[in-house]
C-alpha positions in Angstrom: 24.0 -2.4 97.6 24.7 -1.6 101.1 27.9 -2.7 102.5 28.0 -5.8 104.1 31.2 -7.4 105.8 31.0 -11.2 106.0 33.6 -12.0 109.3 34.6 -15.4 108.0 36.0 -17.4 111.5 36.4 -21.2 109.9 33.5 -22.7 107.7 34.2 -26.4 108.5 34.1 -28.4 105.6 33.4 -31.7 106.4 31.4 -35.0 106.2 29.2 -36.4 109.1 26.8 -35.7 112.2 29.9 -37.5 114.1 31.0 -36.2 117.8 33.5 -33.0 117.3 36.8 -33.1 118.7 37.6 -30.3 121.6 36.8 -27.0 120.3 40.0 -25.0 120.0 40.5 -21.3 120.9 38.7 -19.1 117.8 40.9 -18.2 114.9 41.4 -14.4 113.6 39.0 -14.1 110.8 38.9 -12.3 107.5 36.7 -9.7 106.8 35.6 -9.9 103.2 33.4 -7.3 101.0 30.7 -9.4 98.9 30.8 -7.4 95.7 31.0 -8.5 92.2 35.1 -8.2 91.5 37.0 -10.5 93.2 38.5 -8.7 96.2 41.8 -9.7 98.6 40.7 -10.4 102.3 41.6 -8.3 105.0 42.8 -9.5 108.3 40.9 -8.2 111.2 41.3 -9.1 115.4 38.9 -11.6 116.4 37.7 -9.3 119.2 36.4 -5.9 119.0 36.0 -3.5 121.5 32.2 -3.9 122.7 32.5 0.4 123.2 33.7 1.2 119.6 31.0 1.9 117.4 30.7 -0.8 114.5 30.3 0.3 111.1 27.0 0.0 109.5 26.2 -3.4 108.0 25.8 -6.8 108.0 28.2 -9.7 110.0 28.3 -13.1 109.3 30.4 -14.7 111.8 31.0 -18.3 111.2 32.3 -19.7 114.5 34.9 -22.3 114.8 33.5 -25.1 116.6 35.0 -28.2 114.9 33.2 -30.1 112.9 29.9 -28.4 113.9 27.5 -25.5 112.8 27.6 -22.3 114.4 26.3 -18.9 113.0 25.9 -15.7 114.4 24.6 -12.6 112.3 24.9 -9.4 113.3 23.0 -6.5 112.4 22.4 -3.0 113.8 22.9 -4.0 117.4 20.4 -7.3 117.0 21.8 -10.9 117.4 20.8 -13.4 115.6 23.0 -17.4 116.1 21.6 -20.0 114.0 22.9 -23.4 115.4 25.7 -23.7 118.4 28.1 -26.6 118.1 28.3 -29.2 119.9 27.4 -29.7 123.6 31.2 -29.1 125.0 31.4 -25.8 122.5 28.9 -23.4 124.4 31.8 -22.2 126.8 33.2 -21.3 123.5 30.4 -19.8 121.9 29.4 -17.7 125.0 33.4 -16.6 125.0 32.9 -15.8 121.2 29.8 -13.7 122.2 31.1 -11.8 125.3 34.0 -10.8 123.5 31.7 -9.3 120.8 29.4 -7.2 123.4 26.4 -9.5 122.8 23.8 -8.8 125.1 20.7 -10.8 124.1 19.9 -12.6 120.9 16.9 -11.6 119.3 16.4 -14.6 117.3 17.9 -18.6 118.0 18.0 -21.2 115.8 17.9 -24.7 116.1 18.0 -26.1 112.1 17.3 -29.7 113.5 18.0 -31.5 116.4 21.7 -33.4 116.3 23.9 -32.4 118.9 26.8 -31.4 116.4 23.8 -28.4 115.6 21.6 -27.4 118.7 24.5 -29.0 121.9 25.8 -25.6 122.9 22.5 -24.2 123.3 21.8 -25.7 126.6 24.6 -23.4 127.9 24.1 -20.1 125.4 20.4 -20.1 126.5 21.4 -19.9 130.1 24.0 -17.3 129.7 21.9 -15.0 127.1 18.1 -13.8 127.0 16.6 -15.3 123.1 13.5 -13.2 122.4 12.5 -15.5 119.7 13.5 -19.4 119.2 13.1 -21.5 116.2 13.0 -25.6 115.6 12.9 -27.7 113.2 10.2 -29.6 115.4 10.5 -33.4 115.0 9.5 -36.8 116.4 13.1 -37.5 116.8 13.7 -36.8 120.9 17.1 -37.1 122.5 18.8 -35.7 125.7 20.2 -32.6 123.7 16.9 -32.4 122.4 15.2 -31.8 126.3 18.4 -29.9 127.2 17.3 -27.4 124.6 13.8 -27.4 125.4 14.9 -26.4 129.1 17.0 -23.9 128.6 14.1 -22.4 126.7 11.7 -23.4 129.1 14.1 -21.2 131.8 13.7 -18.4 130.2 9.9 -18.7 129.8 9.6 -18.3 126.7 8.3 -21.0 123.5 9.9 -22.9 120.9 8.2 -21.7 117.3 8.3 -24.3 113.9 8.1 -21.9 111.3 6.3 -22.2 108.4 8.0 -21.4 104.8 7.4 -18.3 104.4 8.1 -16.6 107.6 10.2 -13.7 108.4 12.3 -12.4 110.8 13.4 -9.0 110.7 17.1 -7.9 112.4 17.3 -4.4 112.0 17.5 -4.1 108.2 18.4 -7.8 107.4 15.6 -10.3 106.7 15.7 -13.7 107.2 13.0 -15.9 105.8 12.1 -19.6 105.8 12.3 -21.6 102.6 12.3 -25.1 103.7 11.7 -27.8 104.4 8.9 -27.8 101.9 7.7 -31.8 103.6 6.7 -32.3 106.6 7.7 -35.8 107.1 11.0 -37.4 105.5 13.0 -40.4 106.3 16.0 -38.7 107.0 15.6 -36.1 109.9 18.7 -34.2 108.1 16.2 -33.5 105.6 14.0 -31.8 108.3 16.5 -28.9 108.7 15.5 -25.4 108.5 16.5 -23.6 105.5 16.9 -20.0 105.7 17.7 -17.3 103.6 19.3 -14.3 104.9 19.5 -11.0 102.8 20.5 -7.2 103.6 19.9 -5.3 100.5 21.0 -7.0 97.6 23.2 -9.4 99.6 22.0 -12.5 100.5 23.1 -15.6 102.2 22.1 -19.4 102.1 22.2 -21.7 105.2 20.9 -25.0 104.3 21.4 -27.2 107.9 22.4 -30.7 107.1 19.4 -30.4 103.9 20.2 -33.5 101.6 20.0 -34.2 97.8 16.0 -35.3 98.3 14.9 -32.2 100.1 17.1 -30.0 97.9 15.3 -31.9 94.9 11.8 -30.9 96.8 12.9 -27.2 97.3 13.8 -26.7 94.2 10.6 -28.3 92.4 9.0 -25.8 95.0 9.8 -22.9 93.1 11.9 -21.5 95.9 14.4 -18.5 94.9 17.4 -19.7 96.2 19.9 -17.3 94.3 22.1 -16.3 96.9 26.0 -14.3 96.7 26.9 -17.1 100.1 26.1 -20.6 100.4 26.7 -22.2 103.3 26.8 -25.8 102.2 24.8 -28.4 103.8 25.6 -31.0 105.9 29.2 -29.9 106.5 29.8 -30.6 102.7 28.8 -33.9 103.0 28.8 -35.8 99.4 24.8 -36.3 100.8 24.3 -32.6 99.8 24.9 -29.6 97.8 24.1 -31.2 94.5 24.8 -29.7 91.1 21.3 -28.6 90.5 21.2 -26.8 94.1 24.5 -25.3 93.1 23.2 -24.3 90.0 20.1 -22.3 90.7 21.8 -20.7 94.0 24.9 -19.8 91.8 27.2 -18.0 95.1 30.0 -16.0 94.2 
């Protein structure tokens, strides 16, 4: 198994898609190696020296944006941002990227059109070019969606709605679109992009705000959801992360 280090800042397991409180400065993350035997996390500095070579592997940064979602994937000098917190979190995310020495994003993903997932993109995409942008297009349009779209248009780029089975290569890491498997749901949360991130034999599953109905459809489709790390759906809400999904993912 290739070496993998997950930088865990803070994964907020809170319910709902309500506005987040003002973000605080990023806390120091713990570095955890995903292995079969339990390990003791080691504290590492939140900021790194961009001039220092990074050890080979995949780094997954869960950025503290309060009751919102923002994760940065880093592999072989390439970066992918999955969601970007609330609108007011944009400067915090920009500062975090600057501290890492990020110069551009290979991939930006908006899992679905709620502010606590895509609000920060309006600021971040004014500072950082994104080679590819994935977004869950829905009939749901609001001011935050328009701000996200406008930021992409300013880069003369287009937004792609990926299909099930589409992949993106981030260095030696493969990002695969698993869901949603249906094109229409009553709740826009169920239209969240579901991503499997795989490096070597190690897998991370990102589910956005997918709820029980879409989870059931995903599992019934035969999707391979087995993963070492699960980013639980809808901030840990009771409406998501059903027993059947947990049993099938079986995260360590």
